[in-house]
PyMOL commands that place a pseudoatom at each C-alpha (Angstrom):
pseudoatom trace, name=CA, resn=MET, resi=1, chain=A, elem=C, hetatm=0, pos=[65.640, 122.793, 63.276]
pseudoatom trace, name=CA, resn=LYS, resi=2, chain=A, elem=C, hetatm=0, pos=[62.857, 121.984, 65.615]
pseudoatom trace, name=CA, resn=VAL, resi=3, chain=A, elem=C, hetatm=0, pos=[63.562, 121.653, 69.473]
pseudoatom trace, name=CA, resn=THR, resi=4, chain=A, elem=C, hetatm=0, pos=[61.608, 118.760, 71.302]
pseudoatom trace, name=CA, resn=GLN, resi=5, chain=A, elem=C, hetatm=0, pos=[63.326, 118.764, 74.505]
pseudoatom trace, name=CA, resn=HIS, resi=6, chain=A, elem=C, hetatm=0, pos=[64.736, 121.064, 76.851]
pseudoatom trace, name=CA, resn=HIS, resi=7, chain=A, elem=C, hetatm=0, pos=[67.773, 119.822, 79.281]
pseudoatom trace, name=CA, resn=ILE, resi=8, chain=A, elem=C, hetatm=0, pos=[67.241, 120.645, 82.857]
pseudoatom trace, name=CA, resn=LYS, resi=9, chain=A, elem=C, hetatm=0, pos=[69.964, 120.104, 85.133]
pseudoatom trace, name=CA, resn=SER, resi=10, chain=A, elem=C, hetatm=0, pos=[69.761, 116.681, 86.445]
pseudoatom trace, name=CA, resn=THR, resi=11, chain=A, elem=C, hetatm=0, pos=[70.724, 115.137, 89.746]
pseudoatom trace, name=CA, resn=PRO, resi=12, chain=A, elem=C, hetatm=0, pos=[72.023, 111.247, 89.976]
pseudoatom trace, name=CA, resn=SER, resi=13, chain=A, elem=C, hetatm=0, pos=[69.261, 109.281, 91.375]
pseudoatom trace, name=CA, resn=SER, resi=14, chain=A, elem=C, hetatm=0, pos=[71.110, 106.271, 92.908]
pseudoatom trace, name=CA, resn=PHE, resi=15, chain=A, elem=C, hetatm=0, pos=[74.234, 104.660, 93.219]
pseudoatom trace, name=CA, resn=PHE, resi=16, chain=A, elem=C, hetatm=0, pos=[76.217, 101.522, 94.217]
pseudoatom trace, name=CA, resn=TYR, resi=17, chain=A, elem=C, hetatm=0, pos=[79.775, 100.991, 95.637]
pseudoatom trace, name=CA, resn=TYR, resi=18, chain=A, elem=C, hetatm=0, pos=[81.346, 98.124, 97.461]
pseudoatom trace, name=CA, resn=ILE, resi=19, chain=A, elem=C, hetatm=0, pos=[84.740, 98.205, 99.351]
pseudoatom trace, name=CA, resn=LYS, resi=20, chain=A, elem=C, hetatm=0, pos=[87.564, 95.620, 97.850]
pseudoatom trace, name=CA, resn=CYS, resi=21, chain=A, elem=C, hetatm=0, pos=[90.490, 94.893, 100.497]
pseudoatom trace, name=CA, resn=PHE, resi=22, chain=A, elem=C, hetatm=0, pos=[93.749, 93.392, 98.765]
pseudoatom trace, name=CA, resn=ASP, resi=23, chain=A, elem=C, hetatm=0, pos=[93.468, 90.508, 101.247]
pseudoatom trace, name=CA, resn=ASN, resi=24, chain=A, elem=C, hetatm=0, pos=[89.796, 90.522, 102.356]
pseudoatom trace, name=CA, resn=VAL, resi=25, chain=A, elem=C, hetatm=0, pos=[90.703, 91.625, 105.712]
pseudoatom trace, name=CA, resn=TYR, resi=26, chain=A, elem=C, hetatm=0, pos=[88.164, 94.400, 105.849]
pseudoatom trace, name=CA, resn=SER, resi=27, chain=A, elem=C, hetatm=0, pos=[85.006, 93.652, 103.532]
pseudoatom trace, name=CA, resn=LYS, resi=28, chain=A, elem=C, hetatm=0, pos=[81.386, 95.108, 103.878]
pseudoatom trace, name=CA, resn=GLU, resi=29, chain=A, elem=C, hetatm=0, pos=[78.381, 94.252, 101.997]
pseudoatom trace, name=CA, resn=PRO, resi=30, chain=A, elem=C, hetatm=0, pos=[77.629, 96.478, 98.997]
pseudoatom trace, name=CA, resn=VAL, resi=31, chain=A, elem=C, hetatm=0, pos=[76.132, 99.724, 99.521]
pseudoatom trace, name=CA, resn=ILE, resi=32, chain=A, elem=C, hetatm=0, pos=[73.205, 100.467, 97.315]
pseudoatom trace, name=CA, resn=VAL, resi=33, chain=A, elem=C, hetatm=0, pos=[71.395, 104.003, 97.827]
pseudoatom trace, name=CA, resn=THR, resi=34, chain=A, elem=C, hetatm=0, pos=[68.441, 105.303, 95.673]
pseudoatom trace, name=CA, resn=LYS, resi=35, chain=A, elem=C, hetatm=0, pos=[66.860, 108.794, 96.067]
pseudoatom trace, name=CA, resn=GLU, resi=36, chain=A, elem=C, hetatm=0, pos=[63.703, 108.572, 98.245]
pseudoatom trace, name=CA, resn=LYS, resi=37, chain=A, elem=C, hetatm=0, pos=[62.720, 112.360, 98.314]
pseudoatom trace, name=CA, resn=GLU, resi=38, chain=A, elem=C, hetatm=0, pos=[63.293, 114.564, 95.385]
pseudoatom trace, name=CA, resn=ASP, resi=39, chain=A, elem=C, hetatm=0, pos=[65.552, 117.008, 97.129]
pseudoatom trace, name=CA, resn=ASP, resi=40, chain=A, elem=C, hetatm=0, pos=[67.883, 114.250, 98.398]
pseudoatom trace, name=CA, resn=ASP, resi=41, chain=A, elem=C, hetatm=0, pos=[71.567, 115.019, 97.044]
pseudoatom trace, name=CA, resn=ILE, resi=42, chain=A, elem=C, hetatm=0, pos=[72.755, 111.590, 96.119]
pseudoatom trace, name=CA, resn=ALA, resi=43, chain=A, elem=C, hetatm=0, pos=[76.118, 112.674, 95.132]
pseudoatom trace, name=CA, resn=GLN, resi=44, chain=A, elem=C, hetatm=0, pos=[76.934, 114.130, 98.419]
pseudoatom trace, name=CA, resn=ILE, resi=45, chain=A, elem=C, hetatm=0, pos=[75.174, 111.221, 100.398]
pseudoatom trace, name=CA, resn=PHE, resi=46, chain=A, elem=C, hetatm=0, pos=[77.618, 109.221, 98.201]
pseudoatom trace, name=CA, resn=VAL, resi=47, chain=A, elem=C, hetatm=0, pos=[81.036, 111.466, 99.156]
pseudoatom trace, name=CA, resn=ASP, resi=48, chain=A, elem=C, hetatm=0, pos=[79.411, 111.094, 102.927]
pseudoatom trace, name=CA, resn=MET, resi=49, chain=A, elem=C, hetatm=0, pos=[79.152, 107.766, 103.025]
pseudoatom trace, name=CA, resn=LEU, resi=50, chain=A, elem=C, hetatm=0, pos=[82.321, 106.948, 101.217]
pseudoatom trace, name=CA, resn=GLU, resi=51, chain=A, elem=C, hetatm=0, pos=[84.323, 109.136, 103.518]
pseudoatom trace, name=CA, resn=ALA, resi=52, chain=A, elem=C, hetatm=0, pos=[82.830, 107.600, 106.539]
pseudoatom trace, name=CA, resn=ASP, resi=53, chain=A, elem=C, hetatm=0, pos=[84.013, 104.095, 105.248]
pseudoatom trace, name=CA, resn=ILE, resi=54, chain=A, elem=C, hetatm=0, pos=[87.570, 105.287, 104.718]
pseudoatom trace, name=CA, resn=LYS, resi=55, chain=A, elem=C, hetatm=0, pos=[87.743, 107.012, 108.063]
pseudoatom trace, name=CA, resn=ASP, resi=56, chain=A, elem=C, hetatm=0, pos=[86.656, 103.379, 109.655]
pseudoatom trace, name=CA, resn=ILE, resi=57, chain=A, elem=C, hetatm=0, pos=[89.297, 101.497, 107.437]
pseudoatom trace, name=CA, resn=TYR, resi=58, chain=A, elem=C, hetatm=0, pos=[91.964, 104.104, 108.864]
pseudoatom trace, name=CA, resn=THR, resi=59, chain=A, elem=C, hetatm=0, pos=[90.755, 103.795, 112.126]
pseudoatom trace, name=CA, resn=LYS, resi=60, chain=A, elem=C, hetatm=0, pos=[90.811, 99.879, 112.276]
pseudoatom trace, name=CA, resn=PHE, resi=61, chain=A, elem=C, hetatm=0, pos=[94.355, 99.667, 110.455]
pseudoatom trace, name=CA, resn=LYS, resi=62, chain=A, elem=C, hetatm=0, pos=[96.003, 102.737, 111.773]
pseudoatom trace, name=CA, resn=GLU, resi=63, chain=A, elem=C, hetatm=0, pos=[98.234, 100.758, 114.279]
pseudoatom trace, name=CA, resn=LYS, resi=64, chain=A, elem=C, hetatm=0, pos=[101.034, 98.536, 112.993]
pseudoatom trace, name=CA, resn=LYS, resi=65, chain=A, elem=C, hetatm=0, pos=[100.374, 95.063, 113.628]
pseudoatom trace, name=CA, resn=ASN, resi=66, chain=A, elem=C, hetatm=0, pos=[103.055, 92.430, 114.660]
pseudoatom trace, name=CA, resn=MET, resi=67, chain=A, elem=C, hetatm=0, pos=[103.611, 89.567, 112.315]
pseudoatom trace, name=CA, resn=VAL, resi=68, chain=A, elem=C, hetatm=0, pos=[101.646, 86.458, 112.403]
pseudoatom trace, name=CA, resn=PHE, resi=69, chain=A, elem=C, hetatm=0, pos=[103.814, 83.746, 111.055]
pseudoatom trace, name=CA, resn=ASN, resi=70, chain=A, elem=C, hetatm=0, pos=[102.680, 80.392, 111.448]
pseudoatom trace, name=CA, resn=LYS, resi=71, chain=A, elem=C, hetatm=0, pos=[104.323, 76.885, 110.257]
pseudoatom trace, name=CA, resn=ASP, resi=72, chain=A, elem=C, hetatm=0, pos=[103.615, 77.108, 106.818]
pseudoatom trace, name=CA, resn=ASP, resi=73, chain=A, elem=C, hetatm=0, pos=[105.157, 80.421, 106.569]
pseudoatom trace, name=CA, resn=LYS, resi=74, chain=A, elem=C, hetatm=0, pos=[108.262, 79.294, 107.977]
pseudoatom trace, name=CA, resn=ARG, resi=75, chain=A, elem=C, hetatm=0, pos=[108.653, 76.663, 105.627]
pseudoatom trace, name=CA, resn=ASN, resi=76, chain=A, elem=C, hetatm=0, pos=[107.943, 79.182, 102.694]
pseudoatom trace, name=CA, resn=PHE, resi=77, chain=A, elem=C, hetatm=0, pos=[110.405, 81.514, 104.359]
pseudoatom trace, name=CA, resn=GLU, resi=78, chain=A, elem=C, hetatm=0, pos=[113.166, 79.054, 104.566]
pseudoatom trace, name=CA, resn=GLU, resi=79, chain=A, elem=C, hetatm=0, pos=[112.287, 77.614, 101.018]
pseudoatom trace, name=CA, resn=ALA, resi=80, chain=A, elem=C, hetatm=0, pos=[112.100, 80.986, 98.868]
pseudoatom trace, name=CA, resn=ALA, resi=81, chain=A, elem=C, hetatm=0, pos=[114.674, 81.440, 96.422]
pseudoatom trace, name=CA, resn=VAL, resi=82, chain=A, elem=C, hetatm=0, pos=[113.586, 84.670, 95.130]
pseudoatom trace, name=CA, resn=CYS, resi=83, chain=A, elem=C, hetatm=0, pos=[112.435, 88.020, 96.799]
pseudoatom trace, name=CA, resn=HIS, resi=84, chain=A, elem=C, hetatm=0, pos=[108.739, 88.064, 96.795]
pseudoatom trace, name=CA, resn=ILE, resi=85, chain=A, elem=C, hetatm=0, pos=[108.981, 92.090, 95.927]
pseudoatom trace, name=CA, resn=CYS, resi=86, chain=A, elem=C, hetatm=0, pos=[111.604, 92.273, 93.406]
pseudoatom trace, name=CA, resn=LYS, resi=87, chain=A, elem=C, hetatm=0, pos=[111.591, 89.018, 92.061]
pseudoatom trace, name=CA, resn=LYS, resi=88, chain=A, elem=C, hetatm=0, pos=[115.018, 88.529, 91.864]
pseudoatom trace, name=CA, resn=PRO, resi=89, chain=A, elem=C, hetatm=0, pos=[117.020, 85.697, 93.573]
pseudoatom trace, name=CA, resn=PHE, resi=90, chain=A, elem=C, hetatm=0, pos=[118.917, 85.835, 96.837]
pseudoatom trace, name=CA, resn=GLU, resi=91, chain=A, elem=C, hetatm=0, pos=[122.294, 85.581, 96.041]
pseudoatom trace, name=CA, resn=ALA, resi=92, chain=A, elem=C, hetatm=0, pos=[124.517, 82.900, 98.264]
pseudoatom trace, name=CA, resn=GLY, resi=93, chain=A, elem=C, hetatm=0, pos=[125.015, 84.005, 101.644]
pseudoatom trace, name=CA, resn=GLU, resi=94, chain=A, elem=C, hetatm=0, pos=[122.559, 86.643, 101.427]
pseudoatom trace, name=CA, resn=GLU, resi=95, chain=A, elem=C, hetatm=0, pos=[120.403, 87.656, 104.297]
pseudoatom trace, name=CA, resn=LYS, resi=96, chain=A, elem=C, hetatm=0, pos=[116.611, 87.036, 103.653]
pseudoatom trace, name=CA, resn=VAL, resi=97, chain=A, elem=C, hetatm=0, pos=[114.043, 88.819, 105.933]
pseudoatom trace, name=CA, resn=ARG, resi=98, chain=A, elem=C, hetatm=0, pos=[110.648, 88.317, 106.495]
pseudoatom trace, name=CA, resn=ASP, resi=99, chain=A, elem=C, hetatm=0, pos=[108.400, 91.011, 104.994]
pseudoatom trace, name=CA, resn=HIS, resi=100, chain=A, elem=C, hetatm=0, pos=[104.840, 91.171, 106.536]
pseudoatom trace, name=CA, resn=CYS, resi=101, chain=A, elem=C, hetatm=0, pos=[101.699, 93.433, 105.912]
pseudoatom trace, name=CA, resn=HIS, resi=102, chain=A, elem=C, hetatm=0, pos=[101.638, 96.274, 108.726]
pseudoatom trace, name=CA, resn=LEU, resi=103, chain=A, elem=C, hetatm=0, pos=[98.232, 96.778, 108.549]
pseudoatom trace, name=CA, resn=THR, resi=104, chain=A, elem=C, hetatm=0, pos=[97.006, 93.201, 109.168]
pseudoatom trace, name=CA, resn=GLY, resi=105, chain=A, elem=C, hetatm=0, pos=[100.434, 91.255, 110.381]
pseudoatom trace, name=CA, resn=LYS, resi=106, chain=A, elem=C, hetatm=0, pos=[100.164, 88.838, 107.480]
pseudoatom trace, name=CA, resn=PHE, resi=107, chain=A, elem=C, hetatm=0, pos=[103.538, 87.187, 106.410]
pseudoatom trace, name=CA, resn=ARG, resi=108, chain=A, elem=C, hetatm=0, pos=[103.967, 88.533, 102.817]
pseudoatom trace, name=CA, resn=GLY, resi=109, chain=A, elem=C, hetatm=0, pos=[107.180, 86.255, 102.050]
pseudoatom trace, name=CA, resn=ALA, resi=110, chain=A, elem=C, hetatm=0, pos=[110.866, 86.122, 102.182]
pseudoatom trace, name=CA, resn=ALA, resi=111, chain=A, elem=C, hetatm=0, pos=[112.591, 89.493, 100.922]
pseudoatom trace, name=CA, resn=HIS, resi=112, chain=A, elem=C, hetatm=0, pos=[116.032, 91.559, 100.365]
pseudoatom trace, name=CA, resn=ASN, resi=113, chain=A, elem=C, hetatm=0, pos=[116.339, 93.642, 103.404]
pseudoatom trace, name=CA, resn=CYS, resi=114, chain=A, elem=C, hetatm=0, pos=[116.852, 96.608, 101.186]
pseudoatom trace, name=CA, resn=CYS, resi=115, chain=A, elem=C, hetatm=0, pos=[113.493, 95.666, 99.225]
pseudoatom trace, name=CA, resn=ASN, resi=116, chain=A, elem=C, hetatm=0, pos=[111.553, 95.301, 102.832]
pseudoatom trace, name=CA, resn=ILE, resi=117, chain=A, elem=C, hetatm=0, pos=[112.613, 98.472, 104.122]
pseudoatom trace, name=CA, resn=ASN, resi=118, chain=A, elem=C, hetatm=0, pos=[111.703, 100.488, 100.954]
pseudoatom trace, name=CA, resn=TYR, resi=119, chain=A, elem=C, hetatm=0, pos=[108.384, 98.599, 100.730]
pseudoatom trace, name=CA, resn=LYS, resi=120, chain=A, elem=C, hetatm=0, pos=[105.650, 101.380, 101.852]
pseudoatom trace, name=CA, resn=ASP, resi=121, chain=A, elem=C, hetatm=0, pos=[102.193, 101.066, 102.870]
pseudoatom trace, name=CA, resn=PRO, resi=122, chain=A, elem=C, hetatm=0, pos=[100.272, 103.336, 100.394]
pseudoatom trace, name=CA, resn=LYS, resi=123, chain=A, elem=C, hetatm=0, pos=[98.946, 106.904, 101.874]
pseudoatom trace, name=CA, resn=PHE, resi=124, chain=A, elem=C, hetatm=0, pos=[95.767, 106.595, 99.866]
pseudoatom trace, name=CA, resn=PHE, resi=125, chain=A, elem=C, hetatm=0, pos=[92.581, 105.151, 99.215]
pseudoatom trace, name=CA, resn=ARG, resi=126, chain=A, elem=C, hetatm=0, pos=[91.862, 104.052, 95.455]
pseudoatom trace, name=CA, resn=VAL, resi=127, chain=A, elem=C, hetatm=0, pos=[88.752, 104.717, 94.254]
pseudoatom trace, name=CA, resn=ILE, resi=128, chain=A, elem=C, hetatm=0, pos=[87.426, 102.895, 90.877]
pseudoatom trace, name=CA, resn=PHE, resi=129, chain=A, elem=C, hetatm=0, pos=[84.810, 104.421, 88.881]
pseudoatom trace, name=CA, resn=HIS, resi=130, chain=A, elem=C, hetatm=0, pos=[83.476, 101.751, 86.505]
pseudoatom trace, name=CA, resn=ASN, resi=131, chain=A, elem=C, hetatm=0, pos=[82.050, 103.157, 83.087]
pseudoatom trace, name=CA, resn=PRO, resi=132, chain=A, elem=C, hetatm=0, pos=[82.366, 106.534, 84.229]
pseudoatom trace, name=CA, resn=SER, resi=133, chain=A, elem=C, hetatm=0, pos=[81.414, 107.724, 80.479]
pseudoatom trace, name=CA, resn=GLY, resi=134, chain=A, elem=C, hetatm=0, pos=[77.697, 107.439, 81.655]
pseudoatom trace, name=CA, resn=TYR, resi=135, chain=A, elem=C, hetatm=0, pos=[75.612, 110.473, 81.830]
pseudoatom trace, name=CA, resn=ASP, resi=136, chain=A, elem=C, hetatm=0, pos=[75.532, 111.062, 85.833]
pseudoatom trace, name=CA, resn=SER, resi=137, chain=A, elem=C, hetatm=0, pos=[79.140, 110.362, 86.129]
pseudoatom trace, name=CA, resn=HIS, resi=138, chain=A, elem=C, hetatm=0, pos=[80.793, 113.567, 86.283]
pseudoatom trace, name=CA, resn=LEU, resi=139, chain=A, elem=C, hetatm=0, pos=[78.050, 114.596, 88.948]
pseudoatom trace, name=CA, resn=PHE, resi=140, chain=A, elem=C, hetatm=0, pos=[79.773, 112.360, 91.476]
pseudoatom trace, name=CA, resn=ILE, resi=141, chain=A, elem=C, hetatm=0, pos=[83.401, 113.016, 90.880]
pseudoatom trace, name=CA, resn=ASN, resi=142, chain=A, elem=C, hetatm=0, pos=[82.596, 116.817, 90.915]
pseudoatom trace, name=CA, resn=GLN, resi=143, chain=A, elem=C, hetatm=0, pos=[81.025, 116.367, 94.426]
pseudoatom trace, name=CA, resn=LEU, resi=144, chain=A, elem=C, hetatm=0, pos=[84.324, 114.286, 95.164]
pseudoatom trace, name=CA, resn=GLY, resi=145, chain=A, elem=C, hetatm=0, pos=[86.482, 117.350, 94.250]
pseudoatom trace, name=CA, resn=LYS, resi=146, chain=A, elem=C, hetatm=0, pos=[84.543, 119.605, 96.647]
pseudoatom trace, name=CA, resn=ASN, resi=147, chain=A, elem=C, hetatm=0, pos=[85.322, 117.853, 99.532]
pseudoatom trace, name=CA, resn=VAL, resi=148, chain=A, elem=C, hetatm=0, pos=[89.101, 116.942, 98.684]
pseudoatom trace, name=CA, resn=VAL, resi=149, chain=A, elem=C, hetatm=0, pos=[91.255, 117.903, 101.719]
pseudoatom trace, name=CA, resn=THR, resi=150, chain=A, elem=C, hetatm=0, pos=[94.978, 118.550, 101.027]
pseudoatom trace, name=CA, resn=SER, resi=151, chain=A, elem=C, hetatm=0, pos=[97.610, 117.893, 103.273]
pseudoatom trace, name=CA, resn=THR, resi=152, chain=A, elem=C, hetatm=0, pos=[101.136, 119.178, 103.387]
pseudoatom trace, name=CA, resn=ALA, resi=153, chain=A, elem=C, hetatm=0, pos=[102.403, 116.536, 106.370]
for i in range(1, 153): cmd.bond("trace and resi %d" % i, "trace and resi %d" % (i + 1))
show_as sticks, trace
zoom trace
């Protein structure tokens, strides 16, 4: 066996991400960063930028918003025959309630009272990596692991 190459620890040279909000209330131009200097820590830059964006989202939406309810929403609410959360029909005489997003104020639909009470906004931000089997993906994931802050609250 003849050795033809020697592997030297690599670092990522670039990254791309964008933030997709469930109803497009928060949007941002895609972020593209490419290494400019040899000693740029692209994985740390990625984590720092992502963390700053998440803090910005949290700050923007931390206060619960009052419901926005227009004529179309009123008609949809009155005509609703099933709970938009559990998809089960409303029984005769059963009270429907108006469910809305506490982050945006947007009316979501008619719901059973118990479904509405139990519906919770997530306490996390989902980060999805596309094609993580690529050569450098572990470098980003390792860096994210170093920055994780756990809470007991």
